C-alpha positions in Angstrom: 40.8 -33.1 -10.1 43.3 -31.2 -8.0 44.8 -33.0 -5.0 46.5 -30.8 -2.5 49.3 -32.4 -0.4 50.0 -31.8 3.2 51.8 -28.5 2.6 49.1 -27.3 0.1 46.4 -28.1 2.6 48.1 -26.2 5.4 48.5 -23.2 3.2 44.8 -23.4 2.2 43.7 -23.7 5.8 45.8 -20.7 6.8 44.3 -18.6 3.9 40.8 -19.8 4.9 41.4 -18.4 8.4 42.6 -15.1 7.0 39.6 -15.0 4.7 37.3 -15.7 7.6 38.8 -13.0 9.7 38.5 -10.5 6.9 34.9 -11.5 6.3 33.9 -11.1 10.0 35.8 -7.8 10.2 34.1 -6.3 7.1 30.7 -7.9 7.0 28.5 -6.4 9.7 26.0 -9.3 9.8 28.7 -11.9 10.5 30.3 -9.7 13.2 27.0 -8.8 14.8 25.9 -12.4 15.1 29.2 -13.7 16.3 29.9 -16.1 13.5 33.2 -17.9 14.2 36.0 -16.9 11.7 36.8 -20.5 10.7 33.1 -21.1 10.0 32.8 -18.0 7.8 35.9 -18.7 5.8 35.5 -22.5 5.6 31.9 -22.4 4.5 32.6 -19.8 1.7 35.4 -22.1 0.4 33.2 -25.1 0.7 30.5 -23.3 -1.4 33.0 -22.3 -4.0 34.2 -26.0 -4.2 30.6 -27.1 -4.6 30.2 -24.7 -7.6 33.5 -26.0 -9.1 32.3 -29.6 -8.8 29.2 -28.7 -10.7 31.6 -27.6 -13.5 33.4 -31.0 -13.3 36.3 -29.6 -11.3 37.1 -31.1 -7.9 39.7 -30.1 -5.2 40.7 -32.6 -2.6 42.7 -31.9 0.6 45.1 -34.0 2.6 43.3 -34.2 6.0 46.0 -36.1 7.8 46.7 -33.0 10.0 43.1 -32.8 11.1 43.2 -35.4 13.9 46.5 -34.3 15.5 45.2 -30.7 15.5 42.0 -31.8 17.2 43.9 -33.9 19.8 46.3 -31.0 20.4 43.4 -28.7 21.1 41.9 -31.1 23.7 45.4 -31.5 25.2 45.4 -27.7 25.8 42.0 -27.9 27.4 43.3 -30.5 29.8 46.4 -28.5 30.5 44.2 -25.5 31.3 42.1 -27.2 33.9 43.2 -27.4 37.5 41.4 -29.4 40.2 40.5 -26.2 42.1 38.6 -25.0 39.1 36.9 -28.4 38.7 35.7 -28.2 42.3 34.2 -24.8 41.6 32.4 -26.1 38.6 30.9 -29.1 40.3 27.3 -28.0 40.6 27.3 -26.0 37.3 28.7 -29.1 35.5 25.9 -31.2 36.9 23.3 -28.6 35.8 24.8 -28.5 32.3 24.8 -32.3 32.1 21.1 -32.2 32.9 20.4 -29.8 30.1 22.5 -31.8 27.7 20.7 -35.0 28.6 17.3 -33.3 28.1 18.3 -32.3 24.6 19.4 -35.8 23.7 16.0 -37.2 24.7 14.2 -34.4 22.8 16.3 -34.8 19.6 15.5 -38.5 19.4 11.8 -38.0 20.1 11.6 -35.3 17.5 13.5 -37.4 14.9 11.4 -40.5 15.4 8.2 -38.6 15.5 8.8 -36.7 12.3 10.2 -39.7 10.5 7.0 -41.7 11.4 4.8 -38.8 10.4 6.6 -38.6 7.0 6.3 -42.3 6.4 10.0 -43.1 6.9 11.6 -45.9 9.0 11.8 -44.7 12.6 15.4 -45.7 12.5 16.0 -42.8 10.1 14.5 -40.5 12.7 16.9 -41.9 15.3 19.8 -41.4 12.8 18.9 -37.7 12.5 18.6 -37.4 16.2 21.4 -37.6 18.8 23.2 -40.3 16.9 24.6 -37.9 14.4 23.9 -34.4 15.8 25.1 -34.6 19.3 27.2 -37.7 18.3 28.9 -36.2 15.3 30.6 -38.1 12.4 32.4 -40.7 14.6 29.2 -41.8 16.5 27.2 -41.6 13.3 29.6 -43.9 11.4 29.5 -46.4 14.2 25.8 -46.5 14.6 25.2 -46.3 10.8 27.0 -49.6 10.4 25.0 -51.1 13.2 21.7 -49.9 11.7 22.6 -51.4 8.3 23.9 -54.7 9.5 21.5 -55.4 12.4 18.4 -53.6 11.4 18.7 -53.7 7.6 18.5 -49.9 7.1 19.8 -49.2 3.6 22.5 -46.5 3.1 22.5 -45.8 6.8 26.2 -44.9 6.9 25.9 -42.4 4.0 22.8 -40.8 5.6 24.7 -40.6 8.9 27.6 -38.8 7.3 25.3 -36.3 5.5 23.3 -35.7 8.7 26.5 -35.1 10.8 27.8 -32.7 8.1 24.5 -30.8 8.2 24.8 -30.6 12.0 28.4 -29.4 11.9 27.5 -26.5 9.6 24.4 -25.4 11.4 26.0 -25.8 14.9 28.6 -23.2 13.9 26.0 -20.9 12.5 23.3 -20.6 15.1 25.4 -20.4 18.3 26.4 -16.8 17.9 23.0 -15.5 17.0 21.4 -17.4 19.9 23.9 -15.8 22.4 23.4 -12.4 20.9 19.6 -12.7 21.3 19.9 -13.7 24.9 22.4 -11.0 25.8 20.3 -8.3 24.1 17.1 -9.5 25.8 18.5 -9.9 29.3 20.7 -6.8 29.2 23.4 -8.4 31.3 25.0 -5.9 33.7 28.5 -4.8 32.6 28.2 -6.7 29.3 28.8 -4.3 26.4 29.5 -5.1 22.8 32.9 -4.0 21.7 33.7 -2.2 18.4 36.7 -4.4 17.9 36.9 -8.1 18.9 39.1 -8.9 21.9 42.0 -11.2 21.3 41.5 -14.5 23.2 44.0 -14.7 26.1 43.1 -17.8 27.9 40.6 -20.5 28.5 40.4 -20.0 32.3 42.4 -17.0 33.4 42.0 -14.5 30.6 43.6 -11.6 32.5 46.9 -13.4 33.4 49.8 -12.0 31.3 53.4 -13.3 30.9 55.9 -13.0 28.1 56.2 -15.9 25.7 59.8 -16.9 25.0 61.2 -19.6 22.7 62.1 -21.8 25.8 58.7 -21.4 27.4 57.1 -22.3 24.0 59.1 -25.5 23.8 58.1 -26.4 27.4 54.4 -26.0 26.5 54.9 -27.8 23.2 56.5 -30.7 25.1 53.5 -30.9 27.5 51.1 -31.1 24.5 53.3 -33.7 22.8 53.4 -35.9 26.0 49.6 -35.6 26.3 49.2 -36.8 22.7 51.6 -39.7 23.1 50.3 -40.8 26.5 46.7 -40.3 25.5 47.1 -42.5 22.4 48.8 -45.2 24.5 46.0 -45.0 27.1 43.4 -45.3 24.3 45.2 -48.4 22.9 45.2 -50.0 26.4 41.5 -49.4 26.9 40.4 -50.4 23.4 37.9 -53.3 23.3 37.4 -53.1 27.1 34.4 -52.0 29.1 36.4 -48.7 29.8 37.0 -47.8 26.1 36.9 -44.1 25.5 37.4 -41.8 22.5 41.1 -40.8 21.9 40.5 -37.2 22.6 39.0 -38.0 26.0 42.2 -39.9 26.9 44.4 -37.0 25.7 42.4 -34.5 27.7 42.6 -36.7 30.8 46.4 -37.0 30.5 46.6 -33.2 30.1 44.6 -32.7 33.3 46.9 -35.2 35.2 50.1 -33.5 33.8 49.0 -30.0 34.8 47.8 -30.9 38.3 50.5 -33.5 39.0 53.4 -31.2 38.1 51.8 -28.4 40.1 51.2 -30.6 43.2 54.8 -31.8 43.2 56.0 -28.2 42.8 57.9 -29.0 39.6 56.3 -26.8 37.1 53.4 -24.3 36.7 51.6 -24.4 33.3 51.9 -21.2 31.3 48.2 -20.8 30.7 48.3 -18.0 28.1 50.8 -19.9 26.0 48.7 -23.1 26.3 45.7 -21.0 25.2 47.6 -19.6 22.2 48.6 -23.0 21.0 45.1 -24.3 21.7 43.5 -21.5 19.7 45.8 -22.1 16.7 45.1 -25.9 16.8 41.3 -25.3 17.0 41.3 -22.7 14.2 43.3 -24.8 11.8 41.3 -27.9 12.7 38.0 -26.2 11.9 39.3 -24.6 8.8 40.4 -27.9 7.3 37.1 -29.6 8.5 34.9 -27.0 7.0 36.7 -26.3 3.7 36.8 -30.0 3.0 33.1 -30.5 3.6 31.4 -32.3 0.8 28.3 -30.2 0.6 27.0 -32.3 -2.3 26.3 -35.0 0.3 23.7 -32.7 1.7 22.2 -32.1 -1.7 21.7 -35.9 -1.9 19.4 -35.9 1.1 15.7 -36.4 0.3 13.3 -33.6 1.2 11.9 -35.5 4.2 15.4 -35.7 5.6 15.9 -32.0 5.1 12.6 -31.3 6.9 13.7 -33.4 9.9 17.1 -31.8 10.1 15.7 -28.3 9.7 13.3 -29.0 12.6 16.1 -30.3 14.7 18.0 -27.1 14.1 15.0 -25.1 15.3 14.6 -27.3 18.3 18.3 -26.8 19.2 18.0 -23.0 19.1 14.7 -23.0 21.1 16.1 -25.5 23.7 19.2 -23.3 24.2 17.1 -20.2 24.6 14.3 -21.5 26.8 16.0 -24.4 28.7 19.8 -24.3 28.7 19.9 -20.5 29.3 17.4 -20.7 32.2 18.9 -23.8 33.8 22.3 -22.3 33.8 21.3 -19.1 35.6 20.0 -16.6 32.9 23.2 -14.6 33.0 26.1 -13.8 30.7 27.8 -17.1 31.4 24.5 -18.9 30.7 24.3 -17.1 27.3 27.9 -18.2 26.4 27.0 -21.8 27.5 23.9 -21.7 25.3 26.1 -20.8 22.3 28.4 -23.7 23.2 25.5 -26.1 23.6 24.4 -25.2 20.1 27.9 -26.1 18.9 28.1 -29.6 20.2 24.3 -30.2 20.4 24.4 -30.1 16.5 28.0 -30.5 15.7 31.1 -31.2 17.9 33.0 -29.8 20.9 35.5 -27.8 18.8 32.5 -26.1 17.2 31.2 -25.3 20.6 34.5 -23.7 21.7 34.6 -21.7 18.5 31.1 -20.4 19.1 32.0 -19.4 22.6 35.2 -17.7 21.5 33.3 -15.7 18.9 30.9 -14.5 21.7 33.6 -13.8 24.4 35.8 -11.9 21.9 32.8 -9.5 21.4 31.4 -9.3 24.9 34.0 -10.4 27.4 35.4 -13.5 29.0 33.4 -16.4 30.6 35.8 -18.6 32.6 33.1 -21.0 33.7 31.9 -21.6 30.2 35.4 -22.7 29.0 35.6 -25.0 32.0 32.2 -26.6 31.7 31.7 -27.2 28.0 35.0 -29.1 27.3 34.4 -31.3 30.4 30.9 -32.2 29.4 31.8 -32.5 25.7 34.7 -34.7 26.5 33.6 -36.9 29.5 29.9 -37.0 29.6 28.2 -36.5 26.2 29.3 -39.6 24.5 28.6 -41.9 27.5 25.1 -40.4 28.1 24.3 -40.5 24.3 25.0 -44.2 24.1 22.7 -44.8 27.1 19.9 -42.7 25.6 20.2 -44.3 22.1 20.1 -47.8 23.6 17.0 -46.9 25.7 15.3 -45.7 22.5 16.2 -48.9 20.6 14.3 -51.1 23.1 11.1 -49.4 22.1 8.6 -51.8 20.5 8.8 -50.5 17.0 12.6 -51.1 17.0 12.7 -54.5 18.4 15.3 -55.8 20.9 18.6 -53.9 20.8 
């Protein structure tokens, strides 16, 4: 077994991103279907590690950098959002929340229905629904323990982790093709595929340019660091209370307060392009580490019925994004980018959604509203709504009292 330390893991993640960029640049299929670079490189490395494990060789990574990178990314999302933009997105955010809620209900109905038809415990169907797909590894681990302790479902935590891993992989693979299909079908005016991908410039104001200097870089880094520190402190204060929130939500919230508070007092204007650069770096490294350290053999351990349910859920996600999300959000270019983002966190996680959208916008052009709506819904609404939906399903007769 080879154990890479912090520095070795950082080098590996950087190489994975370079590998992914090379693959997307040279492989027409990956480029045409807007597969995110971290997904392309990370999955290839994960597959190589799967082969090595079959030869009794295993490589492990130091993932201690993963959480700080994820939190730094959400801090930049918060620092990129001003209250004026939030007002503009009010109705659109509401419509997207409606689409997201609809998917949660459909995912659980599909999981429970297929599990029952295949002769499995309905709880397994719920576990392969919004618990692990929209919920991800964190929600899956929490509910997996509950299903084991309270309902006696054997190996619930292991199944939850495998299901969430499956969702993370597929969420990063189907978003780009779904957006491409929608854009080609609707022939969005002014939307033309570029021969070379655009470099991402900003989450909300992609055309705003300003020179990056060492001092401005330190200013932006300080804002991100304050968001991380204050967000973690806020999370600690809210822990085990009725207002408990995931850490990344607290960090994002602090970022929003910092950006708008400093602006309102006339003390400082956030350098959005620099925030975007640091956010993109954090997101790319986070996804590279997450994907290259995937234990794909956990998926191989899933029984055939579980694979059937998860494959069906993937198909449902794609169809829902095409026929529901896209239409609810206006059947335009922004709606196509939002559909790609919905695939990302409908099966995986919010960072996957952002990576999906970046892959699309680098090819077809910016979508300011998508980068406003998806992080807001992914951070503030999805976890809360998901808990409510899961609890409502658990009161059904064949589950017993929750």
